[in-house]
VOPAGU-2260 file (C-alpha; in pm, 1 decimal, decimal comma):
REM VOPAGU-2260
SITE   aa  ch    i         X         Y         Z
SITE  UNK   A    0    -523,8    1803,1   -1686,1
SITE  UNK   A    1    -208,3    1916,4   -1867,3
SITE  UNK   A    2      51,4    2008,1   -1608,6
SITE  UNK   A    3     362,0    1961,3   -1816,5
SITE  UNK   A    4     638,9    1708,1   -1778,4
SITE  UNK   A    5     869,0    1734,2   -1478,3
SITE  UNK   A    6     938,3    1361,0   -1470,2
SITE  UNK   A    7    1317,1    1395,6   -1486,7
SITE  UNK   A    8    1321,8    1589,9   -1159,4
SITE  UNK   A    9    1053,3    1380,7    -994,5
SITE  UNK   A   10    1237,1    1048,2    -968,1
SITE  UNK   A   11    1549,0     884,6   -1118,3
SITE  UNK   A   12    1347,8     577,1   -1218,5
SITE  UNK   A   13    1150,2     674,3   -1532,2
SITE  UNK   A   14     878,1     419,3   -1460,4
SITE  UNK   A   15     815,1     555,1   -1110,5
SITE  UNK   A   16     841,1     911,6   -1241,2
SITE  UNK   A   17     576,4     834,6   -1501,3
SITE  UNK   A   18     345,6     689,9   -1236,6
SITE  UNK   A   19     385,1     995,1   -1013,4
SITE  UNK   A   20     320,3    1233,5   -1300,8
SITE  UNK   A   21       3,6    1043,7   -1391,1
SITE  UNK   A   22    -116,4    1047,6   -1028,8
SITE  UNK   A   23     -62,1    1422,9    -995,5
SITE  UNK   A   24    -242,5    1473,4   -1328,1
SITE  UNK   A   25    -561,6    1329,8   -1178,1
SITE  UNK   A   26    -848,3    1560,5   -1087,4
SITE  UNK   A   27    -774,1    1571,2    -715,2
SITE  UNK   A   28    -789,2    1877,1    -491,2
SITE  UNK   A   29    -415,6    1898,1    -433,6
SITE  UNK   A   30    -469,3    2252,4    -299,6
SITE  UNK   A   31    -588,0    2093,9      22,9
SITE  UNK   A   32    -226,0    1994,9      86,9
SITE  UNK   A   33     -81,8    2341,2      15,9
SITE  UNK   A   34     142,4    2447,6     303,6
SITE  UNK   A   35      36,1    2145,7     510,1
SITE  UNK   A   36     243,1    1887,6     691,2
SITE  UNK   A   37     169,9    1525,5     601,1
SITE  UNK   A   38     281,9    1254,2     842,4
SITE  UNK   A   39     329,4     919,5     665,6
SITE  UNK   A   40     407,9     621,3     886,6
SITE  UNK   A   41     601,9     323,0     757,7
SITE  UNK   A   42     722,9     569,6     494,5
SITE  UNK   A   43    1000,0     350,7     352,7
SITE  UNK   A   44     759,8      61,2     295,4
SITE  UNK   A   45     631,2     -56,9     -40,0
SITE  UNK   A   46     297,4     128,5     -48,4
SITE  UNK   A   47     373,2     441,5     157,3
SITE  UNK   A   48     698,7     520,6     -28,5
SITE  UNK   A   49     491,4     614,5    -335,1
SITE  UNK   A   50     282,6     844,2    -114,4
SITE  UNK   A   51     599,3    1020,2       0,9
SITE  UNK   A   52     718,9    1064,9    -356,3
SITE  UNK   A   53     387,0    1208,5    -473,7
SITE  UNK   A   54     368,8    1466,9    -194,3
SITE  UNK   A   55     731,6    1566,7    -249,6
SITE  UNK   A   56     676,2    1592,6    -626,2
SITE  UNK   A   57     395,0    1843,7    -586,9
SITE  UNK   A   58     653,4    2120,2    -553,4
SITE  UNK   A   59     721,1    2078,5    -925,3
SITE  UNK   A   60     361,1    2183,4    -997,4
SITE  UNK   A   61     319,5    2510,2    -804,5
SITE  UNK   A   62      -9,6    2598,0    -972,9
SITE  UNK   A   63    -171,4    2294,9    -806,9
SITE  UNK   A   64     -58,6    2388,9    -456,3
SITE  UNK   A   65     -79,7    2767,8    -473,1
SITE  UNK   A   66     301,0    2784,6    -478,9
SITE  UNK   A   67     309,4    2656,8    -119,8
SITE  UNK   A   68     460,3    2304,1    -113,2
SITE  UNK   A   69     341,0    2055,4     146,7
SITE  UNK   A   70     584,6    1909,8     396,6
SITE  UNK   A   71     643,9    1538,8     454,5
SITE  UNK   A   72     720,8    1386,5     792,1
SITE  UNK   A   73     839,4    1035,4     707,4
SITE  UNK   A   74     817,1     807,7    1011,5
SITE  UNK   A   75    1040,3     500,8     975,1
SITE  UNK   A   76    1200,5     236,6    1193,0
SITE  UNK   A   77    1508,1     171,6     978,5
SITE  UNK   A   78    1709,5     488,5     925,7
SITE  UNK   A   79    1952,8     318,5     688,6
SITE  UNK   A   80    1675,7     187,3     466,1
SITE  UNK   A   81    1502,3     525,3     462,8
SITE  UNK   A   82    1819,4     713,2     377,7
SITE  UNK   A   83    1884,6     476,1      90,6
SITE  UNK   A   84    1531,8     526,5     -42,9
SITE  UNK   A   85    1490,1     900,0      18,4
SITE  UNK   A   86    1848,3    1023,7      -1,9
SITE  UNK   A   87    1772,4    1293,8    -257,8
SITE  UNK   A   88    1511,8    1447,0     -23,2
SITE  UNK   A   89    1721,8    1463,2     291,9
SITE  UNK   A   90    1845,7    1817,6     229,5
SITE  UNK   A   91    1501,8    1945,0     134,9
SITE  UNK   A   92    1354,4    2161,1     414,0
SITE  UNK   A   93    1010,5    2019,7     332,3
SITE  UNK   A   94    1120,7    1666,5     420,1
SITE  UNK   A   95    1170,7    1541,0     776,2
SITE  UNK   A   96    1287,9    1191,5     861,9
SITE  UNK   A   97    1146,5    1076,7    1194,7
SITE  UNK   A   98    1309,1     755,8    1316,6
SITE  UNK   A   99    1104,2     579,7    1584,0
SITE  UNK   A  100     866,0     293,1    1646,9
SITE  UNK   A  101     508,2     382,9    1560,4
SITE  UNK   A  102     410,1     223,6    1891,6
SITE  UNK   A  103     584,3     512,5    2068,8
SITE  UNK   A  104     400,7     842,5    2106,2
SITE  UNK   A  105     508,6    1116,8    1868,1
SITE  UNK   A  106     730,2    1402,8    1989,3
SITE  UNK   A  107     515,8    1691,3    2112,7
SITE  UNK   A  108     633,9    1923,2    1834,6
SITE  UNK   A  109     500,7    1692,3    1559,6
SITE  UNK   A  110     162,4    1846,2    1478,6
SITE  UNK   A  111      59,2    1718,5    1134,7
SITE  UNK   A  112    -231,3    1848,9     930,3
SITE  UNK   A  113    -279,6    1508,8     765,8
SITE  UNK   A  114    -185,2    1162,2     894,5
SITE  UNK   A  115    -150,6     856,5     670,8
SITE  UNK   A  116     -97,6     551,3     889,2
SITE  UNK   A  117      52,1     279,7     668,8
SITE  UNK   A  118     308,8     131,3     908,2
SITE  UNK   A  119     239,9    -238,9     946,9
SITE  UNK   A  120     408,6    -569,4     868,9
SITE  UNK   A  121     213,2    -700,1     569,2
SITE  UNK   A  122     372,5   -1033,5     486,1
SITE  UNK   A  123     286,5   -1377,7     627,1
SITE  UNK   A  124     648,4   -1426,6     731,0
SITE  UNK   A  125     598,8   -1154,4     994,5
SITE  UNK   A  126     273,5   -1306,1    1117,7
SITE  UNK   A  127     472,4   -1623,5    1185,3
SITE  UNK   A  128     793,1   -1476,9    1326,7
SITE  UNK   A  129     667,8   -1166,3    1506,6
SITE  UNK   A  130     294,9   -1176,9    1578,9
SITE  UNK   A  131     325,8    -928,6    1866,4
SITE  UNK   A  132     515,2    -688,7    1640,3
SITE  UNK   A  133     243,2    -736,4    1379,8
SITE  UNK   A  134     -39,8    -649,7    1619,1
SITE  UNK   A  135     119,7    -343,3    1779,5
SITE  UNK   A  136     132,4     -96,4    1486,1
SITE  UNK   A  137    -228,8    -172,2    1395,0
SITE  UNK   A  138    -359,4    -120,2    1747,1
SITE  UNK   A  139    -127,9      67,5    1986,3
SITE  UNK   A  140      27,2     271,0    1704,6
SITE  UNK   A  141    -311,8     351,1    1558,2
SITE  UNK   A  142    -446,7     478,1    1889,2
SITE  UNK   A  143    -142,9     699,4    1953,9
SITE  UNK   A  144    -179,0     854,1    1608,7
SITE  UNK   A  145    -552,4     906,1    1652,5
SITE  UNK   A  146    -481,6    1076,0    1985,9
SITE  UNK   A  147    -248,7    1318,8    1810,9
SITE  UNK   A  148    -498,4    1375,8    1530,3
SITE  UNK   A  149    -759,6    1466,9    1791,1
SITE  UNK   A  150    -517,0    1693,9    1980,1
SITE  UNK   A  151    -420,3    1896,5    1671,0
SITE  UNK   A  152    -761,1    1878,3    1498,5
SITE  UNK   A  153    -600,5    1720,6    1191,3
SITE  UNK   A  154    -774,2    1781,5     859,1
SITE  UNK   A  155    -752,2    1417,7     755,8
SITE  UNK   A  156    -654,1    1073,2     883,8
SITE  UNK   A  157    -622,3     768,1     656,9
SITE  UNK   A  158    -581,4     424,2     811,7
SITE  UNK   A  159    -443,2     146,0     595,6
SITE  UNK   A  160    -646,2    -161,9     678,5
SITE  UNK   A  161    -653,2    -471,6     458,0
SITE  UNK   A  162    -876,3    -703,5     259,0
SITE  UNK   A  163    -765,5    -965,2     512,4
SITE  UNK   A  164   -1027,8    -829,8     753,5
SITE  UNK   A  165   -1299,8   -1002,4     552,0
SITE  UNK   A  166   -1174,8   -1346,7     642,8
SITE  UNK   A  167   -1312,6   -1649,8     462,2
SITE  UNK   A  168   -1621,6   -1550,1     265,3
SITE  UNK   A  169   -1880,3   -1760,6      82,1
SITE  UNK   A  170   -1886,2   -1729,8    -297,0
SITE  UNK   A  171   -2212,0   -1531,5    -273,6
SITE  UNK   A  172   -2017,0   -1245,6    -110,5
SITE  UNK   A  173   -1760,1   -1219,6    -389,2
SITE  UNK   A  174   -1702,2    -956,4    -527,2
SITE  UNK   A  175   -1695,5    -831,2    -170,6
SITE  UNK   A  176   -1863,8    -513,7     -50,2
SITE  UNK   A  177   -1749,8    -312,3     249,5
SITE  UNK   A  178   -2059,4    -425,1     440,0
SITE  UNK   A  179   -1977,0    -795,5     402,0
SITE  UNK   A  180   -1838,6    -979,9     702,9
SITE  UNK   A  181   -1663,2   -1315,4     693,0
SITE  UNK   A  182   -1519,7   -1559,1     943,4
SITE  UNK   A  183   -1191,9   -1498,5    1126,0
SITE  UNK   A  184   -1064,9   -1739,8    1387,9
SITE  UNK   A  185    -869,0   -1535,4    1646,7
SITE  UNK   A  186    -687,8   -1851,5    1756,2
SITE  UNK   A  187    -537,4   -1902,4    1410,6
SITE  UNK   A  188    -182,9   -1757,5    1436,9
SITE  UNK   A  189    -207,7   -1611,3    1087,3
SITE  UNK   A  190    -496,7   -1390,6    1193,1
SITE  UNK   A  191    -286,9   -1170,8    1422,5
SITE  UNK   A  192    -271,6    -936,1    1122,2
SITE  UNK   A  193    -637,3    -938,9    1020,5
SITE  UNK   A  194    -772,8    -918,8    1375,6
SITE  UNK   A  195    -546,6    -625,5    1462,1
SITE  UNK   A  196    -652,4    -446,5    1143,0
SITE  UNK   A  197   -1014,4    -495,4    1249,8
SITE  UNK   A  198    -939,2    -335,1    1586,0
SITE  UNK   A  199    -754,3     -51,8    1409,4
SITE  UNK   A  200   -1067,8      17,5    1208,9
SITE  UNK   A  201   -1280,3      12,7    1524,8
SITE  UNK   A  202   -1044,5     265,7    1684,7
SITE  UNK   A  203   -1083,8     497,1    1385,0
SITE  UNK   A  204   -1461,9     483,7    1417,0
SITE  UNK   A  205   -1447,9     537,6    1793,4
SITE  UNK   A  206   -1217,0     840,7    1767,2
SITE  UNK   A  207   -1435,5     991,0    1497,4
SITE  UNK   A  208   -1752,6     951,3    1700,5
SITE  UNK   A  209   -1608,0    1054,1    2035,3
SITE  UNK   A  210   -1349,9    1317,0    1935,2
SITE  UNK   A  211   -1444,3    1415,2    1581,4
SITE  UNK   A  212   -1129,1    1281,7    1413,5
SITE  UNK   A  213   -1173,7    1291,8    1035,9
SITE  UNK   A  214   -1072,5     927,4     994,7
SITE  UNK   A  215   -1121,0     726,4     675,9
SITE  UNK   A  216   -1019,5     365,7     610,3
SITE  UNK   A  217    -879,7     197,7     300,6
SITE  UNK   A  218    -887,0    -179,6     255,9
SITE  UNK   A  219    -631,0    -261,2     -13,9
SITE  UNK   A  220    -658,5    -594,9    -186,6
SITE  UNK   A  221    -346,3    -724,8    -367,2
SITE  UNK   A  222    -128,1    -433,5    -477,2
SITE  UNK   A  223     193,6    -482,1    -675,6
SITE  UNK   A  224     436,2    -251,1    -852,0
SITE  UNK   A  225     780,4     -90,6    -850,3
SITE  UNK   A  226     954,0    -109,8    -515,6
SITE  UNK   A  227     842,6    -460,3    -417,4
SITE  UNK   A  228    1114,1    -625,6    -211,6
SITE  UNK   A  229    1257,8    -954,5    -331,2
SITE  UNK   A  230    1224,1   -1090,5      23,3
SITE  UNK   A  231     864,8    -968,6      56,8
SITE  UNK   A  232     732,6   -1319,2     117,2
SITE  UNK   A  233     411,9   -1277,2     -80,8
SITE  UNK   A  234     372,6   -1501,3    -381,9
SITE  UNK   A  235     337,9   -1231,2    -648,0
SITE  UNK   A  236     657,5   -1062,6    -525,9
SITE  UNK   A  237     836,3   -1398,3    -529,8
SITE  UNK   A  238     723,9   -1449,8    -890,6
SITE  UNK   A  239     845,4   -1103,6    -994,1
SITE  UNK   A  240    1180,4   -1162,0    -823,4
SITE  UNK   A  241    1221,0   -1489,4   -1012,4
SITE  UNK   A  242    1166,2   -1313,0   -1345,1
SITE  UNK   A  243    1412,5   -1035,1   -1260,0
SITE  UNK   A  244    1674,1   -1289,3   -1154,4
SITE  UNK   A  245    1613,1   -1514,0   -1456,2
SITE  UNK   A  246    1483,2   -1812,5   -1258,6
SITE  UNK   A  247    1193,5   -2039,2   -1345,3
SITE  UNK   A  248     885,4   -1960,4   -1137,8
SITE  UNK   A  249     837,9   -2229,2    -875,2
SITE  UNK   A  250     475,7   -2304,8    -794,4
SITE  UNK   A  251     451,0   -2462,0    -448,8
SITE  UNK   A  252      78,7   -2537,9    -466,4
SITE  UNK   A  253    -188,3   -2613,9    -723,1
SITE  UNK   A  254    -221,1   -2237,7    -770,7
SITE  UNK   A  255    -599,9   -2247,9    -792,1
SITE  UNK   A  256    -659,1   -1963,9    -546,8
SITE  UNK   A  257    -751,1   -1644,4    -730,0
SITE  UNK   A  258    -670,8   -1285,1    -641,2
SITE  UNK   A  259    -742,7    -944,8    -795,3
SITE  UNK   A  260    -422,3    -751,1    -859,9
SITE  UNK   A  261    -403,1    -370,6    -863,3
SITE  UNK   A  262    -105,2    -175,9    -995,1
SITE  UNK   A  263      63,3      54,3    -741,5
SITE  UNK   A  264      22,6     368,8    -951,2
SITE  UNK   A  265    -353,7     315,6    -970,4
SITE  UNK   A  266    -369,3     226,4    -600,5
SITE  UNK   A  267    -177,1     536,8    -492,3
SITE  UNK   A  268    -416,5     766,5    -674,9
SITE  UNK   A  269    -695,0     584,4    -492,1
SITE  UNK   A  270    -527,5     635,3    -154,1
SITE  UNK   A  271    -509,3    1011,0    -211,2
SITE  UNK   A  272    -866,6    1016,5    -340,6
SITE  UNK   A  273    -986,8     866,8     -11,8
SITE  UNK   A  274    -770,5    1104,3     194,5
SITE  UNK   A  275    -881,8    1417,1       8,0
SITE  UNK   A  276   -1236,0    1328,2    -102,3
SITE  UNK   A  277   -1348,9    1038,0     115,6
SITE  UNK   A  278   -1596,0    1047,2     400,0
SITE  UNK   A  279   -1499,1    1008,9     763,6
SITE  UNK   A  280   -1614,0     696,7     948,7
SITE  UNK   A  281   -1611,7     511,1     615,5
SITE  UNK   A  282   -1414,5     216,6     476,9
SITE  UNK   A  283   -1326,5     187,5     107,8
SITE  UNK   A  284   -1223,4    -123,6     -81,8
SITE  UNK   A  285    -930,4     -65,3    -316,2
SITE  UNK   A  286    -842,4    -321,6    -579,7
SITE  UNK   A  287    -890,7    -402,4    -946,2
SITE  UNK   A  288   -1170,7    -655,6    -998,6
SITE  UNK   A  289   -1095,6    -657,4   -1372,7
SITE  UNK   A  290    -754,5    -808,2   -1299,8
SITE  UNK   A  291    -854,6   -1121,7   -1111,1
SITE  UNK   A  292    -645,0   -1426,5   -1194,4
SITE  UNK   A  293    -542,4   -1753,8   -1032,8
SITE  UNK   A  294    -196,2   -1782,7    -883,6
SITE  UNK   A  295    -105,2   -2041,8   -1147,5
SITE  UNK   A  296    -243,5   -1811,9   -1416,5
SITE  UNK   A  297     -33,1   -1523,1   -1287,8
SITE  UNK   A  298     280,2   -1737,9   -1304,6
SITE  UNK   A  299     205,1   -1820,5   -1669,2
SITE  UNK   A  300     139,9   -1454,0   -1750,8
SITE  UNK   A  301     473,1   -1344,1   -1605,1
SITE  UNK   A  302     682,3   -1605,0   -1785,4
SITE  UNK   A  303     506,6   -1520,8   -2112,8
SITE  UNK   A  304     582,6   -1148,5   -2069,7
SITE  UNK   A  305     954,6   -1214,2   -2128,0
SITE  UNK   A  306     984,8   -1496,8   -2383,8
SITE  UNK   A  307    1347,1   -1398,6   -2446,7
SITE  UNK   A  308    1432,4   -1517,1   -2094,7
SITE  UNK   A  309    1312,3   -1869,7   -2169,6
SITE  UNK   A  310    1149,5   -1906,3   -1829,0
SITE  UNK   A  311     886,3   -2160,9   -1741,2
SITE  UNK   A  312     657,0   -2247,1   -1452,4
SITE  UNK   A  313     768,2   -2550,8   -1256,5
SITE  UNK   A  314     581,3   -2743,6    -989,1
SITE  UNK   A  315     781,7   -2791,0    -671,9
SITE  UNK   A  316     671,7   -2979,0    -361,0
SITE  UNK   A  317     686,2   -2773,1     -44,4
SITE  UNK   A  318     962,8   -2900,2     181,7
SITE  UNK   A  319     867,1   -3085,7     497,3
SITE  UNK   A  320     864,3   -2847,5     790,1
SITE  UNK   A  321     826,8   -2537,9     569,9
SITE  UNK   A  322     696,3   -2272,8     813,9
SITE  UNK   A  323     499,2   -2079,6     548,4
SITE  UNK   A  324     145,6   -1992,2     664,5
SITE  UNK   A  325     -87,3   -2019,1     362,1
SITE  UNK   A  326    -413,0   -1829,6     346,0
SITE  UNK   A  327    -733,4   -2028,1     368,0
SITE  UNK   A  328    -906,8   -1781,6     134,8
SITE  UNK   A  329    -964,4   -1939,1    -206,3
SITE  UNK   A  330   -1093,0   -1630,3    -385,3
SITE  UNK   A  331   -1051,4   -1258,2    -314,1
SITE  UNK   A  332   -1206,1    -986,4    -529,2
SITE  UNK   A  333   -1346,7    -646,5    -427,7
SITE  UNK   A  334   -1658,2    -455,2    -514,4
SITE  UNK   A  335   -1515,8    -104,0    -564,8
SITE  UNK   A  336   -1841,7      82,0    -619,1
SITE  UNK   A  337   -1789,7     301,2    -312,7
SITE  UNK   A  338   -1448,0     422,1    -428,5
SITE  UNK   A  339   -1571,6     455,8    -787,1
SITE  UNK   A  340   -1830,7     700,7    -654,5
SITE  UNK   A  341   -1537,7     928,1    -561,4
SITE  UNK   A  342   -1416,3     920,7    -922,0
SITE  UNK   A  343   -1150,8     649,0    -898,1
SITE  UNK   A  344   -1093,6     414,8   -1191,9
SITE  UNK   A  345    -801,2     167,4   -1204,7
SITE  UNK   A  346    -667,3     167,1   -1560,2
SITE  UNK   A  347    -351,6     -45,4   -1574,7
SITE  UNK   A  348    -408,6    -402,3   -1692,3
SITE  UNK   A  349    -220,9    -691,1   -1534,9
SITE  UNK   A  350      28,2    -745,1   -1819,2
SITE  UNK   A  351     117,2    -376,9   -1847,2
SITE  UNK   A  352     139,0    -338,5   -1471,4
SITE  UNK   A  353     363,0    -635,9   -1406,3
SITE  UNK   A  354     587,1    -540,5   -1696,9
SITE  UNK   A  355     627,3    -193,2   -1547,0
SITE  UNK   A  356     694,5    -342,7   -1203,9
SITE  UNK   A  357     947,8    -597,5   -1326,3
SITE  UNK   A  358    1125,4    -350,5   -1555,9
SITE  UNK   A  359    1157,3    -109,2   -1264,5
SITE  UNK   A  360    1285,2    -382,4   -1033,7
SITE  UNK   A  361    1537,7    -481,5   -1301,3
SITE  UNK   A  362    1660,4    -121,9   -1323,1
SITE  UNK   A  363    1703,7    -116,0    -947,2
SITE  UNK   A  364    1893,5    -444,6    -951,1
SITE  UNK   A  365    2141,1    -296,1   -1200,8
SITE  UNK   A  366    2215,3      13,7    -990,3
């Protein structure tokens, strides 16, 4: 689809602007969002911030939305962080900043047509430091949002689950299909996240069956891209931060665990494809099985991307008493056949994607 180039107006970061333009150029039924209100929870977070930017950018392509721009309700906990991220939208009448905890019921006048529930701590450091705060958004928050979706007969509801729900799987179940079920120990403190995501999924199914809520579920595997926080706590974000800051990449383990990495631009198009084309009462894996690599291999790839920096991978012993909670999963890779059936195809390879992510992070560090 040729929709022209409005990238300058879309976002000040040319890399993010290019991603958004490419997402909007996909063959999605953007008309479904025309004149609608879209509630996005956790809006200032890494994944949902791209969703906000895409919906806001649709106004630059009036032919796709029948000249009737959608409205964004961005639910956030940190007003300061949200204002820093979305400052250029604050005076736009189609953008509303809603500052509250997702575990509090929405104001009665918030009646969204679409709900994207992406508010959730997603880093192991939160599982360790705030397990109760990790569980709440995925359970209490999810039910409150489903209640509102039922009350207003929302056109669509997308719940952000996680590949973590699969637990530890045998090699025979990798690549993993949505019907595969692994082992999760509810007593393991790290599983506060995965177990609460499982309950969030169950709530979506229950509200669909009992109240007809048009709820779909996405299970993202490892997604990276522009906007990753340097203090994210996940290993691939730590590696990217090291490259941006010109530090050798410190490997604190053997690095043999392998993960499939999906670029944020590809992932975001997939999120909208599920919201606009997916089936209710259905979960969809989202990841890039063609970009599976070991953690040690990823470290080598990232240092090689910028030979002018002279960086190397160094092995460092984890300090005694380090509170980090490592995953027991040795290999994680999705079967994406179900999402492919909706027309989704990830296209950004791991070298191109991480270069785009790191270049964008470097631009942000210079501002």
